[in-house]
C-alpha positions in Angstrom: 74.0 89.7 85.2 71.4 88.5 82.7 71.6 87.8 78.8 75.7 87.1 78.9 77.2 86.0 75.6 80.6 85.2 75.7 82.9 82.6 74.1 86.9 82.1 75.7 89.0 81.6 73.3 92.8 79.2 74.3 95.4 81.2 76.0 93.5 84.4 76.5 94.7 85.9 80.0 91.0 88.1 80.9 90.6 90.3 83.4 87.4 90.8 84.8 86.1 93.9 86.5 83.6 95.6 88.0 82.1 97.8 91.1 81.8 95.4 93.4 78.4 93.5 94.1 78.6 93.1 89.7 78.5 89.2 89.9 82.3 88.8 89.2 82.6 86.6 91.7 79.5 84.6 90.6 80.7 84.2 87.4 84.2 82.7 88.1 81.4 79.9 90.9 79.1 79.1 87.9 82.1 78.4 85.6 83.2 75.6 88.4 79.6 74.7 88.8 78.9 75.8 92.3 75.3 78.0 90.6 73.2 77.2 88.4 72.5 79.6 85.6 68.8 80.8 85.9 69.1 80.8 81.9 70.9 79.5 79.2 73.7 77.3 79.2 76.9 77.5 80.5 79.3 75.0 79.0 82.8 73.5 80.1 84.0 70.9 78.3 84.6 68.0 80.4 88.5 67.8 79.9 88.8 71.2 80.3 90.8 71.2 83.6 90.3 73.9 86.2 92.2 75.5 89.0 91.6 78.3 91.6 92.5 79.0 94.6 90.3 77.6 97.7 89.0 80.6 100.3 89.5 78.2 103.2 92.6 76.3 104.3 92.4 73.6 107.0 94.5 73.9 109.7 96.9 70.9 108.9 99.6 69.1 109.9 100.8 68.5 106.8 104.3 70.9 106.0 103.6 73.4 103.8 106.0 72.2 100.6 103.5 69.2 101.0 100.8 70.8 100.7 101.2 73.2 98.2 102.5 69.7 96.0 99.3 68.3 96.8 97.8 70.9 94.5 99.2 68.4 91.4 97.0 65.3 92.9 98.3 62.1 91.0 102.5 63.6 91.4 101.4 63.7 95.2 100.0 60.4 95.4 103.0 59.0 93.4 104.9 60.8 95.8 103.3 59.7 99.5 103.2 56.0 97.7 107.1 56.0 97.0 108.1 57.3 100.3 105.7 54.4 101.9 106.9 52.1 100.3 110.7 52.8 101.0 109.6 52.6 104.6 108.6 49.4 104.1 111.7 48.6 102.0 109.9 47.4 99.1 111.7 48.0 96.2 109.6 46.8 93.7 107.0 48.8 94.3 109.4 52.3 94.6 110.6 50.7 91.2 106.8 51.7 90.2 106.4 54.7 91.8 109.5 56.1 89.8 108.2 54.4 86.7 105.1 56.6 87.0 107.2 59.7 88.2 108.7 59.7 84.8 104.9 59.0 82.9 103.4 62.1 84.6 107.0 64.0 84.3 106.8 64.7 87.8 110.6 64.3 89.1 110.6 67.7 89.1 107.9 68.6 91.0 109.3 69.2 94.5 111.5 71.9 92.9 108.6 73.6 91.0 106.6 73.7 94.4 109.4 74.9 95.9 109.7 77.5 93.1 106.2 78.8 94.0 107.0 79.2 97.7 109.6 81.1 97.0 108.1 83.3 94.6 105.4 84.1 96.8 108.1 85.2 99.4 108.7 81.9 101.9 112.0 81.6 103.1 113.7 77.7 102.3 113.2 77.0 106.7 109.4 77.5 105.9 109.0 75.0 103.8 108.6 72.3 106.5 106.8 74.2 108.6 103.0 73.0 109.3 100.1 74.9 107.3 98.4 74.8 110.7 101.1 77.6 112.3 101.0 79.9 109.7 98.7 83.0 110.4 95.8 84.0 108.1 97.7 85.8 105.4 100.3 83.8 104.6 98.0 80.6 104.4 96.5 82.6 101.7 99.6 82.5 99.8 99.8 78.4 100.5 96.2 78.5 98.7 97.4 80.3 95.7 100.6 78.6 95.1 98.9 75.4 96.0 96.2 76.3 92.8 99.5 77.6 90.4 100.6 73.9 91.2 97.6 72.8 89.5 97.7 71.1 86.6 95.0 73.4 84.3 93.9 74.5 81.3 91.8 76.9 82.4 92.8 79.2 85.9 90.6 81.6 88.3 92.0 84.3 90.2 90.0 86.0 92.3 91.8 89.3 93.8 95.4 87.2 94.1 97.2 90.2 95.1 95.4 91.1 97.9 97.8 89.6 100.3 101.0 89.6 98.8 103.5 92.6 98.7 104.7 94.5 95.6 107.9 91.3 95.5 105.4 89.1 95.2 103.1 91.1 92.9 106.3 91.4 90.7 106.8 87.8 90.7 103.3 87.1 89.8 103.1 88.8 87.3 105.9 86.8 85.4 105.0 83.7 86.4 101.0 84.1 85.0 102.5 85.7 81.6 104.2 82.1 81.5 101.3 80.3 82.2 100.3 78.6 78.8 96.4 78.0 79.4 93.5 80.4 79.8 93.1 83.2 83.0 90.1 84.5 84.2 91.8 87.4 86.9 89.4 89.4 89.1 92.0 92.0 89.9 91.3 95.8 91.3 94.9 96.5 90.6 95.0 98.3 87.8 98.9 98.0 87.1 98.6 94.4 87.7 96.0 94.0 84.6 98.4 96.5 82.2 100.6 93.8 82.6 98.7 90.1 82.9 95.5 90.6 80.5 95.2 90.4 76.6 91.4 91.3 77.4 89.0 92.8 79.3 85.6 91.7 80.5 83.7 94.9 81.8 80.4 94.0 84.5 78.4 96.8 85.1 74.3 97.5 85.2 73.9 93.4 85.4 75.8 92.9 81.7 79.1 92.0 80.1 80.9 93.6 77.6 84.0 92.0 75.8 86.8 94.4 75.2 90.0 93.6 73.9 93.3 94.6 75.4 94.8 95.6 79.0 92.7 97.8 81.4 94.3 101.1 79.8 93.1 99.9 76.8 89.3 99.0 78.1 89.2 102.6 79.4 90.6 104.2 76.0 87.8 101.9 74.2 84.7 102.3 77.2 85.1 106.0 76.7 84.7 106.7 72.8 81.7 104.0 72.9 79.9 106.3 75.5 80.8 108.9 73.7 79.6 107.4 70.6 77.2 106.6 72.4 76.2 109.7 73.4 76.0 110.8 69.8 73.7 108.1 68.5 71.1 108.7 71.6 70.6 112.6 70.5 70.7 112.2 66.5 67.9 110.3 67.2 66.2 111.6 69.7 66.4 114.4 67.1 64.8 113.0 64.8 62.2 111.7 66.7 61.3 115.2 68.1 60.8 116.1 64.5 58.7 113.4 63.3 56.2 114.0 66.6 56.4 117.3 65.7 55.0 116.3 61.8 52.2 114.2 63.6 51.0 116.3 66.2 51.0 119.2 63.6 49.2 117.8 60.5 47.7 114.2 62.1 44.0 116.5 61.6 45.0 117.6 57.9 43.1 115.8 55.5 45.8 116.5 52.7 48.6 115.7 55.0 46.9 112.6 56.4 48.8 109.9 54.6 52.0 111.6 55.0 51.3 111.9 59.0 50.3 108.1 59.3 53.4 107.3 57.7 55.7 109.1 59.6 54.1 107.6 62.6 55.0 104.0 61.3 58.2 105.0 61.3 58.3 106.1 64.8 57.1 103.5 65.9 60.3 100.8 63.4 62.9 103.2 65.4 65.1 101.4 67.4 65.4 102.6 71.1 68.4 104.1 72.2 69.9 104.5 75.6 71.6 107.6 77.0 74.6 107.4 78.8 74.1 107.7 81.9 76.9 108.8 84.0 78.1 106.4 86.9 78.3 108.3 90.0 82.3 109.0 90.7 83.6 108.3 93.9 85.1 111.6 95.9 86.4 111.3 99.0 88.8 114.0 100.5 91.0 114.0 104.1 90.2 117.7 105.3 92.9 120.4 105.8 95.2 119.5 109.1 94.1 122.1 111.5 97.7 122.9 112.2 100.3 121.5 110.2 103.8 122.5 111.5 106.8 122.3 109.2 108.7 119.2 111.0 106.3 116.8 112.1 107.9 113.2 112.8 111.7 111.6 113.5 113.2 108.3 114.0 117.0 108.9 115.1 119.5 105.8 115.5 116.7 103.6 116.0 116.8 100.1 116.6 113.3 98.8 115.6 112.1 95.8 116.0 110.6 93.1 119.3 111.5 92.0 122.7 112.4 92.8 125.8 116.1 92.1 127.4 119.1 93.1 125.0 120.5 89.6 125.4 117.0 88.1 123.5 115.5 91.1 121.5 114.9 90.6 118.3 116.2 93.6 115.8 114.1 94.0 112.3 116.3 97.4 111.6 119.7 98.7 112.4 120.3 102.4 113.3 117.1 104.0 111.3 117.4 107.8 111.0 114.2 109.2 110.0 112.6 112.6 109.6 109.1 113.3 108.1 108.2 117.0 106.8 105.0 119.1 106.0 104.3 117.9 102.8 106.5 114.4 102.4 104.9 111.7 100.5 107.1 108.6 100.9 106.2 104.6 99.6 108.4 102.4 101.5 109.3 99.1 99.2 111.1 96.5 100.3 110.6 92.2 100.1 108.2 90.5 102.5 108.5 90.3 105.9 112.3 93.0 105.8 110.2 95.4 108.1 108.2 97.6 106.3 105.7 97.3 109.3 107.7 97.3 111.4 108.7 101.0 110.9 105.0 102.3 110.4 104.4 100.6 113.7 107.9 102.8 115.2 106.9 105.7 113.2 103.4 105.4 115.0 105.2 104.5 118.6 102.6 101.1 118.4 105.7 99.4 119.0 108.3 100.7 121.5 112.0 101.6 119.9 114.8 99.1 121.2 117.1 101.9 121.2 116.8 105.2 120.0 115.0 108.2 119.8 111.1 109.3 118.7 110.2 112.9 118.7 107.2 114.4 117.3 106.3 117.7 117.2 103.8 118.8 119.8 100.4 119.5 117.4 101.8 115.9 115.6 98.2 114.0 114.9 98.9 111.0 113.2 96.0 108.8 110.9 96.9 105.5 111.0 95.6 102.6 108.7 97.2 99.6 109.6 96.4 95.9 107.7 93.9 95.0 110.6 92.3 97.9 111.0 89.0 96.2 108.7 88.8 93.7 111.2 89.0 96.0 114.1 85.5 97.3 113.5 82.7 96.2 116.4 80.3 94.2 114.9 76.6 95.4 115.5 77.4 98.4 115.7 76.6 101.3 113.0 79.2 104.0 110.9 77.1 106.6 113.1 78.4 104.6 115.9 81.9 104.5 115.2 82.1 107.8 114.8 79.8 109.0 117.6 82.6 107.6 119.3 85.5 109.5 118.4 82.7 112.8 117.7 81.4 113.1 121.1 78.4 115.8 121.4 78.5 116.6 117.5 75.2 116.4 116.3 73.9 113.6 114.5 73.0 115.4 111.2 76.9 116.7 111.1 77.8 112.9 111.7 75.6 112.0 108.7 76.6 114.4 106.3 80.2 114.0 107.2 79.7 110.1 106.1 77.6 111.3 103.5 81.1 112.7 101.7 82.6 109.0 102.1 79.2 107.3 100.2 77.3 106.5 103.2 73.9 108.4 102.4 71.4 108.7 104.3 70.1 105.0 106.2 73.8 103.3 105.1 75.0 105.4 108.0 73.0 103.5 109.9 72.9 99.6 108.7 75.6 97.3 110.6 78.5 97.0 109.9 77.8 93.4 109.7 76.4 93.2 106.7 79.7 95.6 104.6 82.1 94.4 102.3 85.7 94.9 102.9 85.6 97.5 100.1 82.7 99.3 102.7 84.6 98.9 105.9 88.1 99.6 104.6 86.6 103.1 103.2 84.6 103.8 106.7 88.5 102.7 108.3 89.1 105.9 106.2 86.5 108.3 106.9 86.9 107.4 110.8 90.8 108.6 109.8 89.6 111.2 107.6 88.0 112.4 110.9 90.5 113.7 113.1 91.7 115.6 110.6 95.4 114.3 111.2 99.0 116.2 109.5 100.1 112.9 108.7 98.8 109.5 107.1 100.7 106.4 108.0 99.2 103.8 105.8 99.7 100.2 105.6 98.6 98.5 102.4 94.8 100.3 102.3 93.8 99.1 98.9 93.4 95.5 100.0 89.6 95.7 99.9 89.0 98.2 97.6 87.6 98.4 94.1 89.1 99.9 91.6 86.8 102.9 91.5 87.5 103.8 95.5 91.2 103.3 94.4 91.2 106.3 92.1 89.3 108.2 94.7 91.9 107.5 97.7 94.8 108.1 95.2 92.6 111.5 94.1 92.5 112.0 97.8 96.0 111.7 98.8 97.6 113.9 96.2 95.4 116.8 97.4 96.6 116.2 100.9 98.5 119.1 102.7 100.0 117.1 105.4 103.0 114.1 105.1 102.2 110.8 103.7 104.0 107.5 104.3 102.5 104.2 102.4 103.2 101.1 102.2 101.3 99.3 99.6 101.0 96.5 96.5 99.3 99.0 94.1 102.3 100.4 92.1 99.1 102.5 90.5 98.6 104.1 94.0 102.0 104.7 94.9 102.7 105.9 91.4 100.1 108.8 91.7 100.6 109.6 95.4 104.6 109.7 96.4 107.6 111.0 95.4 110.0 109.9 97.7 111.3 106.0 97.8 112.7 104.3 100.7 113.8 100.6 100.8 113.6 98.7 103.4 116.1 95.2 103.3 118.9 93.0 105.4 117.9 95.2 108.0 118.3 98.6 106.8 115.9 101.4 106.0 117.4 104.2 103.6 116.6 106.4 100.9 116.1 104.6 97.4 117.2 106.8 94.3 115.2 105.5 91.5 111.3 104.7 90.7 109.5 101.5 90.7 110.4 100.8 87.9 114.5 100.9 88.7 113.3 98.9 92.2 112.2 95.5 89.9 115.4 96.0 88.0 117.0 95.9 92.1 114.7 93.4 92.5 115.9 90.7 89.8 119.5 91.5 90.2 119.2 90.8 94.2 117.9 87.4 93.3 120.6 86.3 90.7 122.9 87.3 92.8 122.0 85.3 95.6 121.4 82.7 93.6 125.2 82.8 92.0 126.0 83.7 96.2 125.1 80.4 96.9 126.1 78.3 93.6 129.3 79.3 94.0 129.3 78.3 98.1 128.5 74.8 96.9 131.4 74.7 94.5 133.6 75.8 96.9 137.2 73.6 97.3 136.8 72.1 101.1 138.9 74.3 103.1 143.5 72.7 103.3 143.3 70.7 106.0 145.3 71.8 109.3 148.4 71.1 110.0 148.2 69.6 112.9 145.2 67.2 112.3 142.3 67.3 115.0 140.2 63.9 116.5 137.1 64.8 114.3 133.8 65.1 116.9 132.0 62.1 117.4 129.4 62.3 114.2 126.1 61.0 116.0 126.7 63.4 118.6 127.5 66.7 116.2 124.6 65.1 114.2 122.5 65.5 116.9 123.2 68.8 118.0 123.8 70.5 114.4 120.0 69.2 113.9 119.4 70.6 117.3 120.6 74.3 116.2 118.5 74.0 113.3 115.1 72.7 115.0 115.6 76.2 117.0 116.6 78.3 114.3 113.5 77.2 112.1 111.3 78.2 115.0 112.6 81.1 115.4 112.6 82.5 112.5 108.9 80.8 112.0 108.1 83.8 114.9 110.1 86.4 112.9 108.1 85.6 110.0 104.6 86.1 112.4 105.6 88.9 114.3 106.5 90.5 110.9 102.8 89.7 109.9 100.2 92.3 110.4 97.5 89.6 111.0 99.5 88.6 114.4 98.2 91.8 115.9 94.5 91.0 114.8 93.4 90.2 117.8 94.5 92.9 120.1 98.7 93.2 121.5 97.9 89.5 123.7 99.4 87.6 120.7 101.9 89.5 119.4 103.3 89.5 123.4 102.8 85.4 123.6 104.9 85.6 120.7 107.4 87.7 121.9 108.2 85.8 125.1 108.3 82.7 122.8 111.0 84.3 120.6 113.2 85.2 123.9 113.1 81.9 125.1 113.4 80.3 121.8 116.5 82.7 121.3 118.3 81.5 124.7 117.6 78.0 123.9 119.6 79.0 120.3 122.6 80.4 122.1 122.6 77.7 124.2 122.5 75.0 121.6 125.2 76.8 119.9 127.3 77.3 122.8 127.2 73.2 122.7 127.8 72.9 119.0 130.6 75.4 119.3 131.8 73.1 122.9 132.2 69.7 120.8 134.0 71.2 117.7 136.6 72.2 119.7 137.0 69.8 122.4 137.3 67.0 119.3 
């Protein structure tokens, strides 16, 4: 970028957009003082508190709640000082810590950190889990929660929705709308931008232009700006041509020499105008399926999940019956960890059904994009190498022609994927799927690394695809353009959802409200009447030990369940998932024994 003049006003929520490589992340780095401007000044007042999401998370032993709480460094330091003072029974120091907490307004800090974790999909029993025990995708969420916890006047968020599901995206929208400071947001999710932003900064061709309004308003204003720019350019060019014609015709005439000279000066003073250069529209396509039978794929009375023996297996979804026919376009909606990816893996056949039947037409050909597909591309190899592996005997020219349609023209087809951005890798992964001419596309978060233009191109390609589609995505714009049918995956059940995305958001809010009321009622419920024949209560020390043991096994079991539901676990192949499944079986057996011991303690009291 060059010659960028931008003055941010307090309270703006600014969406920063532009194709990959236009300098969005460099702008953030410059604001944070990580890089220096080659020319000009970046003036950020010293009193302005800046918060941003860390790119890496060290393998810490700190509990998740403490890690998020440490985003508010001052409050966290006082809370730690209070804990230390209580351990050494220094009551004067405890009182001093309480006084500091009151000054900082930090009495509700732990509750705020817990709400951030809850909103981003962390259940209460994972708040005490060590940071190092979470997989990559969950650590990204922890970093986001920590940034939101940090007191700030300026909040910088670079693609905050990439590792979130739709439920967490909807929650984050509401949180950002209440954020009192100034927000700079890089995002390729147009619905998210439309909901959150008040202004848009468009980076293009080394320049930046500020627009008032959200992304849709930007599109409208930019289209009008380009139209007027082209009209102005054409008028100026016509006048230039007219002046030049007069000069050429009469510059040699003594009678007209003075007028010709006047027009030469006028021509020299005319401002240059730039013609509108049409940006190369990205277009991709999924070739028509070689064969397209009507009935393609089905699950009948299927229990979907993980594990081996019936006594220790983990059922994620119970009794699923799902039939996919040609032309179906299904979006899977549901809370994080509810089993959307598990259902997709079961449809693919990547994980075996625990019970029930999976059937497919003999001509079924599946194109599967998983969240770990991008990471599975082989380092040190090119797009031509990848395509050649699945197309033996096909000429290099044919492979180049195909890759060119997916925006890998010329020498780009021979470059190592090591140099590719996440978006380019995702585009290559989709191209490899398209080459196989599938009649079913099972896509689990295909847009995570794609910019706005590529997302639009993908939506157009999917909209014209003749086969069937099952889509998991947090991109509501993509879902709205592609899908006609919705299934809700929640509470161990997958079933058709009679409504659209707006209706789903309403259901989600009502579900959270119901859960809150249920918990409140449980706390307020009177204790049950004493039995007519009083039993001697169990030994309180043994009871506390046994309950703590059961709670520990439950927490560890839930942690493994979260990992098994996280696609990142499968990035290293089946070995990691198999080991987790074995660990889960062992824990489930331990929990069963602990619950039996606890029950026996009650019964023998």
